N, C-alpha and C positions, 0 to 999 in steps of 0.2 A: 641787869634788866631781864625783863620778863620777853620770854621767845614763845607763842604758842604751839599748838600741836593739833592735829586730825589725825588720831588712831583708828585705822579702819580693820573690821573684823567681817568676815562673811559680808563685804560689802556696805557696811554700816559702822557710823561714827558710834564707837567704844573707847570704856577704858578700863583697861584689863591687869588684873596684880600681876607684876614684872615675876618671871620664870614659869607661870602657871601654864603655856601653853606648851602642849605636850601631844603629838599627835596618836602616839601610842597609848595616853592615858586621856581620852577628851571628858573625863568627869573629873580631871583635875584642874579644870578651868575655872577661874575665878573672874566673874565679872562683877564691877563696880557701877557701871552706868551702860546704858544702851540709848543713843539718841533717837530722837521720831524726827530729827532736822536732816536734810541731805547734807553732804559733805561740800556741797558748793554754798548752803548757807554758812557754814564757818569760814570759809576762805573769802566769802564778800565781806563778814564782820571786820577779820583782819584787815584786809584791805582798805575798808572805811575807816578803820583807826591807824593804818600803816604801821601795820606789826610785822615787818620785816623780817626773813628768816627764821620763820617757823616750820618744822616739820610736817610732813605727812607722811605715815607711816604705815605700809602695807603688810598686817600681819597674816601673812598664810596666804592659800591659792583665793580667786575670787573677789580680787580687792583692785585691778587693774581701772575697772570702768569708774570706780569709784574714786580711784586718786586724779583720773585723768578731769574728771569732772570738778574736782576741786582745783588741778590747777590750771583749767581753763578759766574758773572763774577770777584769778589773778596772776596773770601771764606774769613770770620772773619774781614774784613776789613769795614763793613758798618753795621749799628743798622737799625730795621725795626719797625715801630710802623701802626697802624691803624687796629682796629678788633681784638686786642691781647685778649686773655683770658688764664688762668690756662690749659684750655685744649688743646689750640694750640701752645703756647707759645715753649714749647721743639721742636714742629716740626718748627719752625721756624728758631733755633737755628740750629737744623740739615739742616735745607735749607743753613745755609753760615751765618745767622748776628752772629754779636757780641754780641749783646744785642737785648733784644726785648724791646720798649718802648710802655708803657700801661696809660691809662687817663680813658676813660669811664667808661671801665668795671669794674675799682676799686670803682665805686661810684653806689649806690642805694637810690632813694627817696632823692638824694642832698646830701648825707652824705656818707664819707669814711668808706667805709665796711673792717673792720679789719680782718674779716675771710679770704675774697677774699684775701689779701695782704699778709696772711702766706700762701694761697694756690700757690701764685704766686711764692714766695720763695721757697716752696718745687717743684714748677715743674721747674725752673730755675736756682734758686740761686740768692744771692744778687749781686754776681760778675758778672751777666750777665743781670742784670735790670735795665731799666731806668724807673723811674716815671716822666709823663708828667704833670707839673704843670701849661699849660698856662692858662692864668687870665686874666680878666677885672677889669678894676676900678669900683667900687661902693660907691662914698663918697671919703675917703680918705684913702681906704683900697683896696688889690688886692683881688678876689674871684676865686678860680678855675673855669674854665666855660667845659661843657663837651657835647657828642652830636654834633662834629662838630663845637664846642664853642657857641651853641645856648643856652644853660643851664646853668643856674648860679647854684654853689654847697653853702654850708656852708663852705666851707673850706678856710680860708683865708692864703695867702701866708704871712708868717711873722716867726720871729725869732723861734718860738714854733713848727713850723708845719714844716719847713725846719731840724730844728734838731731833731725831731721824726722821720720825712721819711728817713733822712739820714742813718738810722742804716738798711733801709731796701733795697737799691738800691745801686748801682754805682756811678750815676750820675743823674742830673734832667736837662729836656728838658722844656723851657719855651719860649712860643712864648708870647709877648706883642699883645694880639688880636687886641686891638684899633688902632694899627697903624701897623699889618701886613699887607704887601702887598702894602701899600700906597707910600712908597717910601720918606716918609717925614720927616726921623729923626727916633732916637732909643727911646724909653722911659727909659731915665737916671736915673730916680727915682727908675725903677726897676730893673735896673743893680746895682745899688747904694745898695739896700735891697739884692740881691743875694750873693755880695762879701762881705756884712757886717756879713751875718747869713747862709749863705749856707756852711756847714762842708764838702761837696763834692763838685767837678767839677761841673761847670752848663753851658748849653749851650744856650745862649738866641737867641732868632728871632724876628724879627718885626721891619721895618721902615728903614734897613740899607740902604743909599743912596752912601757911597762915601768911601773910604780908611779913611778918616777923622773919620768915624762912627767906622771903624774896629781899629784904633788906640785909640779911644776914650773907647771903651770898655775894649780893653786889658788894658788901664790905670785904669779906674774906677773899672775892675773885679780884679784886682791887680793879674792879672796873672791866676788865677780861674775861670775867667768867658769867654767862649768862645764864638763866634756871627756866625751866620748862615747868610749869605748875598742872598737874593733869586732874586727880580724881577730887582733889579740895577744892578746885574752882566751879562758882556756882553754874557756867554753862555747862558743866558735864557733872550735875547734880549734888556737886559738895557745897558745903556750908564755910568753911574754912577762907575762901579769898574770893572777894566781888571782883567779877571780870573788872568794872570800871576802874576799880581802884588800882587793879594793876597796869593799865592803859596810863591812869593820870601818874603813877610812879616812874612810868617810863618818860613821860613830857616832862616831868621835875628833873629827869638828868640832860635832857637833850637842851 
């Protein structure tokens, strides 16, 4: 199933190549698309087409107002991530998010912080929490990366981790960072891993370039792994996937 997105950078809707955001090297940023339309325009479109479960991601500072604008346009229809902690998670739910998405704050010194995981559960509850396990490959294994995908943690994305963390959240969001934003195809190995070992729904993002990728993820994922399409989508300046076709695909599954 197709899941939409609203990626925010400097308060605007953009599509950025995964892993290129580095505050220490501003010139490394690779941007595929910058929209002239406000975040609410996209949220209202997704609301019209009943595309629930899309994620609003704040890529760095200066995006809070833009995120609130999107959430207000479709209360309880979109998830939000970027800078979420136990201290502000409930605030974002109150702002209209159906779920909060958390990655980097869950880790300290490269390790999952179990205490912080418990704090998040107390702040918003399992039913409104999405754990972001966006990852990069090192050798033959996938490791979660944090701090805008620049820092490797010691958490492997495998059957043990997926099974354990599924008891703390409602869904997983997992970007295949090595292929994110490149439009050169999905990471099928990662999709197959999620399908085989995730006890709860997961949304995969990274590399989607055509409707064939959407069909492939749906088949490999056995209906439990959803796909986000970014730079290839015509909404974001791409020519690989027409938004209307992705919406029609979802309707055909329902």
